[in-house]
C-alpha positions in Angstrom: -37.9 5.1 -16.6 -36.6 8.3 -18.2 -33.8 8.2 -20.7 -30.6 6.9 -19.3 -27.7 9.3 -19.2 -24.5 7.3 -19.7 -21.4 8.1 -17.7 -19.3 8.5 -20.8 -19.6 8.6 -24.5 -16.8 9.0 -27.1 -17.1 12.0 -29.4 -16.8 10.5 -32.9 -18.4 10.9 -36.3 -17.7 10.2 -39.9 -14.3 11.9 -39.8 -12.8 9.1 -37.8 -14.4 6.5 -40.2 -13.0 8.2 -43.2 -9.5 8.5 -41.7 -9.5 4.7 -41.0 -10.6 4.1 -44.6 -7.8 6.2 -45.9 -5.2 4.1 -44.0 -6.8 0.9 -45.2 -6.6 2.1 -48.8 -3.0 3.2 -48.3 -1.9 -0.3 -47.4 0.3 0.7 -44.4 -1.4 -0.5 -41.2 1.6 -1.0 -39.0 2.9 1.4 -36.4 5.2 4.4 -37.1 3.7 4.7 -40.6 3.0 8.0 -42.2 -0.1 8.7 -40.1 1.8 7.9 -36.8 4.5 10.3 -37.8 2.0 13.0 -38.5 0.2 12.5 -35.2 3.5 12.5 -33.2 4.5 15.8 -34.9 1.0 17.1 -34.1 1.4 16.1 -30.4 4.9 17.8 -30.3 3.3 21.0 -31.7 0.3 21.0 -29.3 2.1 20.0 -26.1 5.4 21.8 -26.8 7.4 18.7 -26.0 10.5 18.2 -28.0 9.8 14.4 -28.3 6.5 12.6 -28.4 6.1 8.9 -28.9 2.7 7.3 -29.8 2.4 4.2 -27.7 -0.1 1.3 -27.2 -1.3 2.7 -23.9 -0.5 5.2 -21.1 0.4 2.1 -19.1 3.1 1.2 -21.6 4.3 4.8 -21.7 4.8 4.7 -17.9 6.7 1.4 -18.2 9.0 2.8 -20.9 9.6 5.9 -18.6 10.5 3.7 -15.6 12.9 1.5 -17.6 14.5 4.5 -19.4 15.3 6.1 -16.1 17.0 2.9 -14.9 14.6 2.4 -12.0 14.8 -1.2 -10.7 15.3 -3.5 -7.7 16.2 -1.6 -4.5 14.7 1.6 -5.8 11.6 3.4 -4.4 9.1 5.5 -6.3 6.7 7.8 -4.5 3.2 8.1 -5.9 -0.4 8.8 -4.7 -2.3 5.8 -3.5 -5.4 7.5 -5.1 -4.6 6.5 -8.7 -5.1 3.8 -11.3 -3.2 0.6 -10.9 -1.0 1.3 -13.9 1.0 3.9 -12.0 2.1 1.3 -9.5 2.4 -1.6 -11.9 4.9 0.3 -14.1 7.2 0.4 -11.1 6.6 -3.1 -9.9 7.2 -4.5 -13.4 10.8 -3.4 -13.1 11.4 -4.6 -9.6 11.2 -1.3 -7.8 8.8 -0.5 -4.9 5.9 1.9 -5.0 5.6 4.1 -1.9 2.1 5.5 -1.4 1.5 9.1 -0.3 -1.6 11.1 0.5 -3.5 13.6 -1.6 -4.9 17.1 -1.0 -8.6 17.6 -0.5 -9.4 20.2 -3.2 -7.9 18.5 -6.3 -7.1 15.0 -5.0 -3.6 15.5 -6.3 -0.3 14.5 -4.6 0.4 16.1 -1.3 4.0 17.0 -1.7 4.5 17.8 2.0 3.6 14.3 2.8 5.7 12.9 -0.1 8.7 14.8 1.4 8.3 12.8 4.6 8.6 9.5 2.6 11.9 10.3 0.9 14.7 7.8 1.7 18.2 7.2 0.2 16.4 4.6 -2.1 13.9 7.2 -3.5 14.6 7.3 -7.3 11.6 9.1 -8.6 8.1 10.5 -7.9 5.0 10.0 -10.1 2.5 12.8 -9.5 -0.9 12.2 -11.1 -2.9 15.1 -12.6 -6.3 13.9 -11.4 -9.4 14.9 -13.5 -7.3 17.1 -15.8 -6.3 19.4 -12.9 -2.6 20.3 -12.6 -0.8 19.2 -9.5 0.9 21.9 -7.5 3.6 22.5 -10.2 5.8 24.9 -8.1 5.8 22.4 -5.2 6.6 19.6 -7.7 9.6 21.4 -9.1 10.8 22.4 -5.6 10.6 18.8 -4.6 12.7 17.7 -7.6 15.3 20.4 -6.9 15.4 19.6 -3.1 15.7 15.8 -3.4 17.3 15.4 -6.8 14.7 12.7 -7.9 13.3 12.1 -11.4 9.7 13.1 -12.2 7.4 11.0 -14.3 4.1 12.9 -14.7 1.1 10.6 -15.0 -1.0 12.9 -17.1 -3.4 10.1 -18.3 -6.3 12.4 -17.7 -4.4 15.5 -18.8 -4.5 15.7 -22.7 -5.2 19.4 -23.6 -4.8 20.6 -20.0 -2.3 23.2 -19.0 -0.5 25.1 -16.2 0.3 28.7 -17.0 0.1 27.9 -20.7 2.3 24.8 -20.6 0.9 21.4 -21.3 0.7 18.9 -18.5 3.3 16.2 -18.9 6.0 18.6 -20.0 7.4 19.6 -16.7 9.1 16.4 -15.5 11.6 14.1 -17.1 8.7 12.3 -18.7 5.0 12.8 -19.2 2.5 10.1 -20.0 -0.9 10.6 -21.7 -3.8 8.3 -22.2 -6.1 8.1 -25.3 -8.2 5.3 -23.8 -11.9 5.1 -24.8 -12.8 7.0 -21.5 -10.5 10.0 -22.2 -11.4 13.3 -23.8 -9.2 12.7 -26.8 -9.3 9.0 -27.7 -8.4 6.3 -30.2 -9.9 3.5 -28.2 -6.6 2.3 -26.7 -3.4 4.3 -26.9 -1.0 6.6 -25.1 1.9 9.0 -25.5 5.3 9.5 -23.9 6.6 13.0 -23.8 10.1 14.3 -23.0 12.4 17.2 -23.7 15.6 15.3 -23.0 17.3 14.1 -26.2 19.2 11.3 -24.4 16.1 10.0 -22.6 14.3 10.2 -25.9 17.0 8.2 -27.7 16.8 5.4 -25.0 13.0 5.5 -24.9 12.8 5.1 -28.6 14.9 1.9 -28.5 12.9 0.4 -25.6 9.6 1.2 -27.5 11.0 -0.5 -30.7 11.6 -3.9 -29.0 15.0 -2.9 -27.8 16.4 -2.3 -31.3 17.7 0.7 -33.1 15.3 0.1 -36.0 13.9 3.7 -35.9 17.5 5.1 -36.3 17.9 2.7 -39.2 14.7 3.8 -40.9 16.0 7.4 -40.6 19.2 6.4 -42.3 21.4 7.0 -39.2 22.8 3.5 -39.2 23.3 1.0 -42.0 21.6 -1.9 -40.2 19.6 -2.4 -37.1 20.0 -4.9 -34.3 19.1 -5.7 -30.7 20.8 -3.3 -28.3 18.7 -3.2 -25.1 15.7 -4.7 -23.3 12.4 -3.6 -24.8 9.0 -4.6 -26.0 6.5 -3.8 -28.8 5.0 -0.5 -27.6 4.3 0.9 -31.1 0.7 1.6 -32.0 -1.0 0.9 -35.4 -1.5 3.6 -38.0 -5.2 2.7 -37.9 -5.5 4.1 -34.4 -3.1 6.9 -35.2 -5.7 8.0 -37.9 -8.4 8.2 -35.3 -6.2 10.0 -32.8 -5.2 12.6 -35.5 -8.8 13.5 -36.1 -9.5 13.6 -32.3 -6.6 16.0 -31.7 -7.9 18.2 -34.5 -11.3 18.3 -32.7 -9.8 19.2 -29.4 -11.1 22.7 -29.2 -14.7 21.6 -29.9 -14.4 18.7 -27.4 -13.1 21.0 -24.7 -15.7 23.7 -25.3 -18.6 21.2 -25.1 -17.2 19.5 -22.0 -16.6 22.9 -20.4 -20.2 23.9 -20.9 -21.5 20.7 -19.1 -18.8 21.1 -16.4 -19.8 24.7 -15.7 -23.5 23.7 -15.6 -22.7 21.2 -12.9 -20.6 23.7 -11.0 -23.5 26.2 -11.0 -26.2 23.8 -9.8 -24.0 22.4 -7.0 -23.0 25.9 -5.7 -25.9 26.2 -3.2 -25.3 22.7 -1.9 -21.7 23.6 -1.2 -22.7 26.9 0.4 -25.0 25.1 2.8 -22.2 22.6 3.7 -23.8 19.5 2.0 -20.9 18.8 -0.3 -17.8 20.2 -1.9 -17.1 21.0 -5.5 -13.8 20.6 -7.3 -11.3 23.4 -7.3 -9.4 24.6 -10.4 -5.9 25.6 -9.1 -4.6 29.1 -9.7 -2.7 29.1 -13.0 -4.3 25.8 -14.2 -6.4 25.4 -17.3 -8.3 22.1 -17.0 -9.6 20.0 -19.8 -12.8 19.3 -18.0 -12.2 15.6 -18.0 -14.2 14.8 -14.9 -16.8 16.6 -12.7 -16.8 15.3 -9.2 -18.3 16.2 -5.9 -17.5 15.0 -2.4 -20.2 14.5 0.2 -20.1 14.3 3.9 -20.1 10.5 4.5 -19.8 7.2 2.7 -23.5 6.5 3.5 -24.5 9.7 1.8 -22.4 8.8 -1.2 -24.1 5.4 -1.5 -27.6 6.9 -1.1 -26.9 9.5 -3.8 -25.4 6.9 -6.2 -28.4 4.6 -5.8 -30.8 7.5 -6.3 -29.0 8.6 -9.4 -29.0 5.0 -10.7 -32.8 4.7 -10.1 -33.3 7.9 -12.1 -31.2 6.6 -15.0 -28.1 8.8 -14.2 -24.9 6.7 -14.5 -22.8 8.4 -11.8 -19.9 6.6 -10.3 -17.4 6.5 -7.5 -13.7 6.2 -8.4 -10.5 4.5 -7.3 -10.2 2.1 -4.4 -6.9 3.4 -2.9 -4.1 1.2 -4.0 -2.7 0.8 -0.4 -6.0 -0.7 0.6 -6.5 -3.0 -2.4 -6.1 -6.8 -2.1 -2.7 -6.7 -3.9 -1.5 -3.3 -2.7 -2.0 -4.3 0.9 0.5 -7.1 0.4 3.2 -4.6 -0.4 3.4 -3.2 3.1 6.2 -4.3 5.3 4.6 -4.0 8.7 2.2 -1.1 9.5 0.1 0.0 6.4 0.5 3.7 5.4 -1.7 6.2 7.1 -3.4 8.2 4.3 -6.5 9.8 5.9 -7.4 12.2 3.1 -7.1 9.5 0.5 -9.4 7.2 2.4 -11.9 9.9 3.2 -12.1 11.2 -0.3 -12.4 7.7 -1.8 -15.4 7.0 0.4 -17.1 10.3 -0.4 -16.5 11.0 -4.1 -19.1 10.9 -6.8 -18.3 11.5 -10.5 -21.1 12.7 -12.7 -21.7 11.8 -16.4 -19.7 14.2 -18.6 -19.1 14.0 -22.3 -19.3 16.5 -25.2 -22.8 15.6 -26.5 -24.5 15.3 -23.1 -26.2 18.7 -23.3 -27.5 18.2 -26.8 -28.7 14.6 -26.1 -30.1 15.3 -22.6 -30.9 19.0 -22.3 -32.4 18.3 -18.9 -29.4 16.5 -17.5 -28.6 19.2 -14.8 -32.2 19.6 -13.8 -32.4 15.8 -13.2 -29.2 15.8 -11.3 -30.2 18.8 -9.2 -33.6 17.3 -8.3 -32.1 14.0 -7.2 -29.4 15.7 -5.2 -31.9 17.9 -3.4 -34.1 15.0 -2.6 -31.3 13.1 -0.9 -29.3 15.9 0.7 -32.4 17.8 1.9 
């Protein structure tokens, strides 16, 4: 078999290793040490957010956001069904109810027209997801907020270094949540960030993140002692991983350029297949600057999807499908009170999507990656 092309590969080198060594030599390994403070400042500078908190995961950033906004029993939060389980779990963890809405076909992002039909007097917030580093319809999102007076928590797990009209994803709503998981463009293995411009929300989120105490204010000299003042948990990430993240953020331009090169090669080879009606390529919304997190295609049927995936696998190309819609999952189906939601676009796209291998070093390590993908695609979709 020819050389296997993995689906993903982190972009690391000796710089991350050296950064970890420096933290070990410095003797401060805990969270919110000097490196964490630097990386939080760096994130504020890059994203433009007034407040940025380094967290143990994007999942935990979502949980902090939900708690900070006072969302709880009796409340409803609208979100796409086509998302990772953390989006819904953050709501369920605080006793509220996730309400699943459909997505649009070109970006697989939230369909705000459908979300509007789901609003009730119990709707407290929406959680739009910027799928594949593509901005949701930001004007529609802000109109939704102004019309219904709900909170917005942006799930920008896949949105680090992605923008809409020059503004970083995750900075439009009350909160934005980023992921630095191993599979993300900018990574520290496991980690996340919580962004906000609101000083009062930031104050409350800081307390929740620090186990429900005002310890951070104490360390800044704002109070003479710290104590337990709210519910919270240990959401603070180690300086060891902060060191890795700092290096990764500094590499962001190189990471993005290399990913863009591979993304654009895919976009070029799939153009004739789209022109002949065999598949559809992703669409970058007007005004959006993607981070090239994922390249995906959607084919005509689930059968074609399965045949292509098997053919890619046999050729050593680790392509993949993506989410099982949450409303159809074993646990998510238990949340319906009566008739399950009708989300036709979500179900169709979930059955037809294929994600191709994409990482910064793919072109240098596998110069023929697009030729191989093209040949397999042509053999199956002839």
